[in-house]
N, C-alpha and C positions, 0 to 999 in steps of 0.2 A: 557674410560667408563663414567667418570664424566661427560663429555661434552655431550654424548648422553642422559644421564639422565636428564640433564638440559633441553635439547631441547625437549624431550618427555613431561616433565612437563610443559614447555611453551606452547606446542601445546595444551594441555588438557586445560590449563587456558584460551586459546583463543577460546574455543569451538571446537577444532579439536580433534577428538578421536584418540589417538595414539595407534596403534595396540600393541598387547602383544609382538610381535617379534621385535619391533622397536630397542631394544638394540642390536640386532644382524644384523640390515641392515646397508648398508653404507649410509652416509648422502647425501642427494640430494641438489644441489644449489637451492636456492629460486629463484621462477620465477620473472622475472622482465619485466616491460612495461614502454616505455617512453610516458608520456602524456604531456599537454602543461605546467604544472608546473615543471616538472622534472621527475626523474626516480622513480618508485614505486616498492618496493620489497614485494612480496606476500606470499602466502602459497601454497605448493604442497599437494593437496588432492587426489593424485592417478589420476583418470581420469579427474580431474578438478583442475584448478588454482583458488585461491580466492584472492581478493584484498579488504580489508575491511577498513572502516573508512576514505575513501578518502575525502578531503575537496572539494566540488564544489562551495562553496562560503566563503567569509570571516566570521569569527564569528561575529554575529550581537550583539556585545556588545558596551556599552557606547553610543556615538553618533549614531551608526549604528542601536541601537534598534529602531524598527518602521520605518525602511527605507527599500526600496527595496534592495534584496541581491546584494552584491558587489563581485568582483572577488576575488578568494583566492590568497594568496601570494605564489610566487614560493619558491622553496628550492634548495639548492645545495646538492651534493651527492644523496645518495639514502634515500628515505623516506619509512620507514617500514609501510606497509599497512596490518597488521596482527592481529589487533583487532577491534572489533565493537567500535564506538565512544559512548559517553554519549547520553542518549536520551534527546529529548527536554523538557522543564520545563513542569511539569503537576502534578497532585495529583495522588498518587498511589491508584489504585482502587482494590476493593475486592468484593466478593460474586458473585452470578450467577452461571452458569455452567462453567465459564472460569477459569480452573485450571492452575498452574503455567506456563505451556507450552504456554499459550495463553497471557502472560503478559510480558512487558519490563522487561529486567534485567540490572543491573548495575547502574551507577550514573546518575544523572540528571544535566543538564547544559544548558546555553543559547549558548555555543559553541557546536553545535550539527548538524550543516548542512554538512552532509557527505552522501556519497553514497558508497554501497558495491556492489562488481561485482564478479560473478563466471562465468567463461568461460571454455569450454572444453580444455583439455590439447592437445598440438600438433597443427599442422597447418591444417585448414579446408578450402576448397575452394567448392562453392563460399563462401563470407563472411556471417557470420551467422546472423540469426534473433535474436531479443532481447525482452525480457519481462520486463517492468519496473513496479515494484510493489509499490502501494500507500497503506500504512496500514490504517486500520479503527481505530475507537475510537472516534466518534462524534466530530472530530476536536478539542478535548481537551486532549486525551490520546493517547497512541499507540506509536510505535517505530519500527524500522528495527531490533532492538535487540530481538523481540519476537522469541523464539526459534523455532517455527514452520515455520517461514519464511526462515530458512536456505536453500539457493538456490542450494546447491551442487547436489542434486538428479535430479532437473530438468536439470540443466547444463549438467549433464552426459549423458543426452538424445539428446544433440546436439544443445541447444541454449545458448545464453547468458542470465543470470538472474541478474537483478539489484534491490536492495531495497534501500529506502532512508528515511531520516528524513526530516520533515519540521515543522516550528514553529506552535504552538498550542495555544489555548485559547487566553488570552489577549495579549500575546506576538506575536501571529500569526495573529490576526483579530480585534485589536483595531482601531476604527475610532474615529476622533475628528477634529473638525474645524481647530485647530492649525496644526495638521498633514496633512490636506487637503490643507491648505494654503502654506506649505512648499514643497509640492509635485509638480514636473514638470507636473505630469499628472492630477493635481487638484482633486485627490482622495485620500482617505486613507482607511486602513485596507487590508484585502486580502494578507497580507504578507505571509502567508502559501502557498497560490496559487502561488504567485511569486517565492517562493522557489522552488516548483515543476517545474515550467517553466524554472527556472535557471538551475536546475538539468538536465532536458531534453535537454536544449541547450548545456550543458557541455558535455552530452552523444553524441550529434550529432557532436561535434568537436573532440571527443576522442574515440568513440567506435570502430574505426577501429584499434586503437592500441591493443584492446583485441580480434580482430578477427571478429568484428562486422560490420554490415551494417547499416548506419544511415538511410537508406530508408526502413528498415524492422523492425520497432519498433512497439510493441503492449503495450499500457498502460493497466494495470489491477489493479483492487482494490476491496475491500469488505467493505460493510458499507459505513462509511465516505469516504474511498478510492474510492468506486464506485460513490458516489456522486461528488467527485473531478473528476473523469473521465468524467462525464456528463458536469460539469462546464468548463473543459479544452476543451471539444469538441465544446463549444460555444466561448471560449476565442480567440479573434484574434491573441494574442501574441503566442499562442500555435499551431496555425495552421501550418501544414506541419512538425511538431516535431514528430508525430506518424501517422501510418497508419492503425492501427487496435485497437479494444478496447475490454476488458473483464470486466463486471460489475456484481459482486457477491452481492446479498442482497442489492441492491442500489435503486435508485429512479425509476427504470423501471416501466413505466405506471402510476406513481403517480405525479399529478401536484404539483409543490413546489413553494412557494412564499418566495424567499429569502428576506432577510431585505434589503430595499434600503439605499442608503448613508445617507439621512437625519436623518432616524431613527437610523442607527448605530451611526452617530455622536452625537445624543442626548443620547444615552446609553453610549457612551465614555465619554461624558461631565459629567454625572451622576457618572461614575466610578472615574474620576479625583476628583470630589468634595468628594466623599466617602473616597478617600485616603487623603483628607485634603491638597491637593496641588493646586497651582494656575497655574502651566504650565506643558506642556509636557517635557520641558528641565529638570525640577525638578523630574519629574516621571522617566526619563532616568537615574538619579542617584540613584534611589531606588534599593537595591539588590534584584535580582530575587527571593531569598529565602524568602524575606519579602513579595514580592507580593503573594507568594504561601504559606504563613504562615497559621496554622490552623485557626487563628481568622479572616481570610479574608473571610467575608461573605456578604450576601446581595448585594447591588451595587458594593461592594469592592471585590467581588469574582472574581477570576481570570479565572473562567471556566463556567461562568454561561450565559453570554450575548454575546458571541463571536464566531458565526458561519460565514461562508463566507458571502459576501455582494454582492448584485446586484448593482454595483456602476456605471454601464453604460460605463466603460471603459475596465477594466481588464475582468469584467464579464458583457456581455450585458444585458440590461433590467433596470427596476426601481423598482424591488422587486416583480412584478406581472407577469412579463413574461421572467424571467431569465431561467426557465426550458422549456422543450419541443422542444428544438433544435435537429434537426435531421442532424447529420453529417453523410455524405454518406461513411461510412467506414465498413468493415467487422466487425461484432460484435457477441460476445458470452455473454449471460446474462441469470440470473435465480435467483430463490429464494430457500430457504429451507422450508420444509413443516411446521416445527414448529418454525418459526421465533420468534413468541411471547413466545415460551417456554423458551426463555433465560431470561425472565423477571417474568414469572409466571408459574405454573405447567401445563403441557399438560393436557387438560381436558377430556381426554378419547377418544375413537375410533370416535365417531360421530363428536366431534369438530375437531378432526385431518383431517377426510375426508372433512368436511365443509372448513377447512382452505386450504386444498389441492386444492379444487375446486375454491376457491376464488383466490388463487395464479394463477392457470392455466387461469382463466378468465382474470385476470389482464394482464398476459403476452401476451395472445392472442389479447386482445383489443389493447395494445401498439404495437404489431407486425403489426397488420393490419394498424394502424395509420402510422407507419413508412415506411409501403410498399407504401404508397401514395407518398412519398417523396424520397425514396431511392431505388437504384438498387442492392446494395451490399448485400451479403449473411448476414442472421441473423440466430443464432443458439440459441434456447431457452431451458433451463433445468429446472427441478424440483428435488431438492435433498431430499432424504428421508431416508438415512441411519442413523441409530442410533449408536452413538459412545459409546462403552463400558466404564463403569466408574462410578463416583459418581453420583447418582441420574439419571441414564441414561433412566430408564423407565419414570421417571417424566419430564425430559426435552426434550426427544425426539431429533429430528435433529434441534437442537436450532441454533440461530443466529451465525454463524461462525464455526459450526461443520464441515463444509466441508473442512476447511483450511489444517488441517495436512494430508488430503487425496489429495488435489490438489498439495501440495508441496512434498508429499510422505515422510513426517517427523514423522511418527507414533513412530519411536524410541526414540524420544525426551521426550516421555511421558511413562516412564517405569512403572508408577503406574496404567496405563490402561491395561486391560487384552485383548489385541488384539488378534484376531483369523486369520486364514488363509482367511476367508471371508472378514475382514477388509483390509488385504493387498491385496486382489484381487480388492477391490473398489478403493483403492489408486493407484494400477497399472493402472486401467482403467482411472481414472480422470486425473492423471499426463500424461498419454499418449494423452487423448483428448486435454488438454491444450497445450501440447507442439506441438502437430500436428497443432492446430490452429494458434499458434504463428509462426510456420514455413511456413504455406501454406494458411492460410485463411479459412481452413476447419478442423473440429476435426476428421475427418475420416482418416483412414489408415489402413494398412494391419492387418488383425486379430482382428479388432475392430468391434463390433456391429455398423450397419450403423446409423449415426445421421442425420436425414433429415433436411435440410435447411427449414426456414419457408416459408410457401406458404399460403397467405392470403386466397386462395379459399379452401384449404384443410389443415388447421393449425395442426401442430404437435409439441409436447414438448417432449424432451427426459427426461425420468424418470431415475435418476441415483441414485443407492443405492444397495440393495440386488438384484436387476434385472436391466437390461439395456433394456429399450423398449420405442418406440414412443407412447406417449399418444395422440390420436386424439379427 
């Protein structure tokens, strides 16, 4: 009995909800898979097996700080993959409509380059399609430990779900002439993007061990994660690592001028000067906690001047032409009606309608431009469901409000009074996203028909309290 109690407590600590009857059930052996580094021991979650905190790269510590990710060390015996890893270094954020279920949990560390995988239990044929999730957070915050990103409910529908961490802020995107000089590619910065590419390469080599098909991978992300999707579509090193894309509240339709390498190096030089150091080697010896100390402000701030860089190598372009690339792969993309409501109060019905029309116009314009270059299917949406909870009337369908519905993780927010209508929205959204990952179309049995974009008769799917095509 004591042994069962300990295991039940351990599962709860790992974010696995132990059933009330756990003490009466026989113990199941932990699921195992063999990957290139050794054997992983995961968690049995009923219809799903979870493998958490898998290192896809070596910890970027010491001399590896501000270098391209390196292969992780192998291990002997069985490696427990039962806990989410630390999140990458960042400042803790507060405020806005994002309550606790939208925020990273657990410790922060540079040792954070890990991936989490949920896969259906049992043997499935043919090999399964996979969705790789890239978290948002303006490239300076966020983590795969955010509770609403739990992948078990989507995986239970018959796909593999992977979430991952990548370096953020100054540790993820610092450029400097000294770093450029020591690089074989003769560029610097974009370490966070290189992390994502490394994780995708790791999946390509290892996803078959989890029952997945390396040629049926969809990259998906929201906010900064959606921007990363666009950058990866243009990145030569990422080509052929994924076959479909989902972009939620990203750059769709908006021209973006990413900082060029020369400007990024200048800002990196000012950062080093603000730290009072003469060399990158000296900066590599500064503890990460000091880089993120509360007093790190102005040019020394770790999260002020460090977005991705149009370096001409990893990300094509010179800062003026990095966006607007059209990768001819099936795509699902859209916005929320009250994107700005996450930063300021929704300004009434008239403003909401104007915002909705503006979002539709933007999506249609982008869809028409894309249709001139691409033949693959495009599915556009406008999300307008208001999540119940703190300041719901004020915030509306705010930036990120769709995420717990996409992942069908409403239950992680027990402080929100979800209704049957909320669960119906989650059922529909999760179903659409899983269908798209599996087949390249969100449509499926029993689902309201979602029209593919047609430049001659454009339609956008309204997702919320109703599901209908907006023409």
